[in-house]
N, C-alpha and C positions, 0 to 999 in steps of 0.2 A: 298772086301780089303785084300790085302797081302803084308804083309811088316816082315822083319826080325826079328822088335824088338817089342815085347810083346805095348797093344794097352791099353791106358787108355783113357777111356771117362770122363773129369771134369764137373759136374753138376748144375754152380751155383743159387742159387736161385732169382728169378726176380724181386724182391721187393725193386727197389733200386738199387746201384752198390756196396753196404758196403760187399755182400757176394762174389761179382767179384772178388772184390780190393784184397779180403785177400786169394783168391785162387791161385795168382801170384803166393807169396813164392813155393805153392805145385806146379804148371805148371813148376815154372824152377826146385825145384830138381827133378821133374820125369825128364827132359830133361837129365840133367846131371847125373842121372842114368840109360841112354838111351831107356827111354821109347817114345812110339808115343805117343804125347797128342793130341786129340781134345776136345774141348771146347764145350760141347753143351747148350744152352742159347740162352737166347730170348730179345726182348725189349733193354733195356740198358745194362744191362751187354755186352747182343752179341754185343752191338755200344762201346760200353769201350775196348771187346780186338779188335773190326776193329779199333777202331781211332789208342791206344796203342798199339798193336802188331799186324802186318799188316799181318807178315809171319804167323802168328797161324790160324790153320787151324779151323774152324767153323762148325757148325751145327744150324740151328735153330731148337730148342727146346721149346715149348710153353710149360710153367708152369700153373700152379693151378693161373687164375688170381684172385686175389683179390683189393681191390678199400678202403682204410681208410676214415671213414665217416670225416664230417669236424668238429664234438663237440667231446665228450670225451664219449660217450660212444660204445666205442670198441669192448666190450665184447658183448653188446647185438646187435651188429651191425655183431658179428663173428657167432653168434648163430644163427643167422638169415639165416645164409649161409652155414650153416651145409652140408645139403642134396647137394648142389652144389659144396661143397668143398672136400664132398665124393666122387664124380661120377669124380671130376676134378682129385682127387688123384689117382682113377683108370685108367681112362685117358692116364695120366701122363706114369705110370706103364706099360699102355698094349703099350705104344708107345717108351719107353726105352728100352723094350725086344726087336721091330722091329730093334731099331739102333745100340745095338748088334750084331745080327744078320748081318746086311748091313755091317758094320764094323769091326766087328770081335773080338770085344774088351775081354782084358781080365780082365778088372778091368775099375770096376766105381767108382770114387768119388762122392757122393753127399753132397752138402754144402744146410742142411736144406730144403732138397724136396724129402718128406719121402716114393715118388711115384718112387725113382729112385737106386730101388732094383732087384738085380738079383737071381732069387732059383739055377742059374749053372752057375754066375761068380759072383768073388770076391768082394764083393759092401760094403764099406764104407759108414756112417754117418758121418759127422762134424758137430757139431752144440757147440755152448755154454749152450743153456739151458735146462739143463737136467730138472729140474726145473721151471716150468711156473710160474711164479709171478700173484695172480689173483689181484683184484683191489679190494680196500676197500666193504664191505657186502657180497663178494663171496669167501670169503678166505674157507669155507664149501667145495670148490668145489674142492679145490687142491689136496688132494690123490688120487680122481678121475680120475682129466685131468693129474695128473701124472702117473698113471699107465694106461692111455691109450697111453702119449708118451712113457712110456714103450714098451711098445707092438709095435710099428712101427717101433723103434729102434732096437729092437733085432731081425726084420725081417733080419736085417745087420749085415755079419759080424765082422765087427769089428766097434766099434765107437768113432772120432778123436774129443778130445776138446781142442779147442784151444788158451792154458788158461795154466800156470804154476802148477803144484800140490802143491805147497805150501800151507801152507791154506790160505782161503780167495783167493788167487789170485788177478787177475783183474775181477772177473764175479761174486765172493763173494759166495754168495748163487742159483745164477743161475746154478752153474756144481759144483759147493764143496758141494757134500748130501751127507746126514747121509750115504747112500748107493748108488753107481752105481754097474749099469751092469758089468759084470766082462767080458767084450768086451770093454769096455771103457778104452783110453787112452791118459791122457793128454800130447800133442803135443808143446806145447809153445804156445804164443802168434804170430799171423800173421800179418807183415803188406806187401803192398806192397815196401814203405816207409823204410824198415829195411838195405835191401841192397844198397849201395854205386851205387848212379846215379850222372851222368857227369851234369856238370854246366850245367845250359840251356844254349844254345848257343846262341839264343835271347830270350831276355825278351821283351812281348807286351807291359809291362809298370813297372816303378822303383816299388818297393816295397814299399808299404803303410801301413799308421798305425795302421789298422786293416780288418783284410785277415777271411770273411767269405766263410766258407765250408758247402754247402747245401746236404742234400742226402735223399733218404727214398722214398717213394711211392707217386703218388698224394691221395687228393691235398693240404695234408699239406705242403710238399716241396714248393708249388706256395707260399703258405697262408703265411708261414715264410717269403719267400721270400720278395711278397709286403709290408708286415709287416715291415724287417730291412730296407729295400730303403727308405720308409718312414719316419721312425726315423730318417737316416742317414743324411736325405736333409735338416731337420732343426737343424743339426750340421754345425761345421767345419771339421770334420773330413776327411782325407782319407782313399778311403778302394777298394778294391777289393773285388768282388763276383767270388767263381766258384760254378755255378748252379746247377752243378749234371746232367745235360741236355745232356747225352753223344750221343745223336742224333742231335744233333746241331752244329751249328757252329757262332751261332749270337753272338756276339757282343757289347756292345753297352755303351755311355758313359751319365753320369749322372750327369748337375750341374758340371762339370768338373774334382767334386771330387770322382767321383762313377767308378770304369769300372767292368762292369758284363759280364763274359767270360761266356756262357752257356756249356760251358767245357774246364779243362784246365791237361795238359799233370801229370803225377805221377810226373816229374823232376818237374815243376813248384809248383805244389803242395807243394811239399815238399822245395822247395826253400821258397815260398813266407808264410808259416809258421816258419819259421826259420825265416826271415827277417821282417814277421809284429811284432809288440807291442803288438797287441791283438789277439785271433781267437776266432768266435764264432760261435759254431755248435752246431749238434743235439749232443745227447750221443749215439748214437747208439755204438755196440759193436767193430765195424769195426775202424770208429770212434777213439774210445778209445784206440785200439791198433797199429794205427796210431801214435796219440800226445804219449804214452809211448815210442813207438821208439825211437822218439826224445827228449823224455824229456821236454814236448811243455806242458804250463797250458792252459785253455781253460775258455769261458765263455761256461756254457752247456747251451741248450733249448729243455729239451724233448719234441716229440714229442707228443702231447696231447692222452690220454688213451691207448697211449704203456706204459703197467705198465714195460715191463723189462728196456727202459728207464729211466722209470722215479726211477724203484731202483736204476741202474746203475747211474743216478746222483745224488742223496739225498747221496748214500752212499760213493760217489768218495769228495763230499760236506764236508760230516762230516769228513772225514781222510784228508782236507784241501789241496786235488788235484786239484782239480777244483771249482769254482763256480758256482752254479745251481741255475734259477730260468725258476717258470712255464715260457708259453708262454704267458697266457692273463695276464702276470705280469709284461711283461719286460719292461725296460723302457732303455734305450741304455745308457743316463748318469750316471744311476743311478748303473749298469749295471757294465758301467769300473771303477766305484769308488771303489765300494764293491770287485770287482774279485783282488783288492790288495792284496798281502802278500799269497794268495795261490800258493804252491810249485810246482805243478806240478809230474809226476814219469818217472820216467827213468827206462823201463822194455827190457830187451836184450834177444834175441834167439838165442841158436848157432844151432837150428835145429838139433840137433845131435839126440833125438827121431822120429823126423818126417823122418830122412834120414833112420838111422834106422828099421823103420816101411816097409818102401818104399822099401829097401833091402833085405826084408823077400817076400813082394810079387811078387818083382819084380822074386826073383831065384824060389818060386812057380809058376809065368805065364810062366815060362822059361821051366821046367818039366814038365807041363802039354801039353807045345807046344812041346816037344819031343817023344811024348806018338804016 
């Protein structure tokens, strides 16, 4: 591929759509600075960009396949898959090198894809988990896991943390560690909802009392969807459910009060979050950044066994930002009542640091191309 502009490969993790959605501000900033952007993704992230940004250049780029367990044994499930994960990272890295040759990319930005670095092309790793939380009983392995995590991150030229550098920030101990690698840079929280979006041209339905925003990998996404529908049907509340299934156009009306959409565009997600009385969602970091961009409070249901989400939900609950409840203990009426009084949190990003990092990389790429 021959273009006058430097080329960036943006590679979001495909465990749900959160990593893809939080890359939107990066894609926008790259374009504004004159980069030719190619999103290399698979699964729901690929469909997310194909649906919301039909003019965006896309490449299929399969990632390391992972499926969450139905129960709470996440750490054991991951440990059992270590050989497959290592092989998957090797395959991902080799395929990335082929994509760099095919596209002529001058920069690779990887959102939590550990294999997406290149020895001869500037490579950036983005993560909010420098410190990976271990479940109760496995804390002894935290130090070892942190060293392993850092060993992968140090293969990249830069590490970007989507949070503010202020003490604790939004991610708390996940990113605000005692010592970070020297190539780490806080770029501020990223949200696809932070930019001004036009009012939806047409609403598929009026705003409801409850807006449910589903996300994350299977089977837990479907488990939560079924549980919430079952409980909603026992009440008189109106609800809209955004299913997070970007590969489908399915819509469904249940009992005349519950509207289920497999996917909704960012403009509609923003509209319904702002207009609904209550928001129910996972405590994934990308979702929390979206809520913070709008200053909206929510009822958080962490994905069972995902220690990162459990930590974030508990931390924000203690800060009186969002009400949090475990999935197995969730009761809709109780959650709606208990969530009253939580204040939410408004966090805005002027994207100054991000633009400075990209400007520096742009000049480096242009100088290299001029050789």
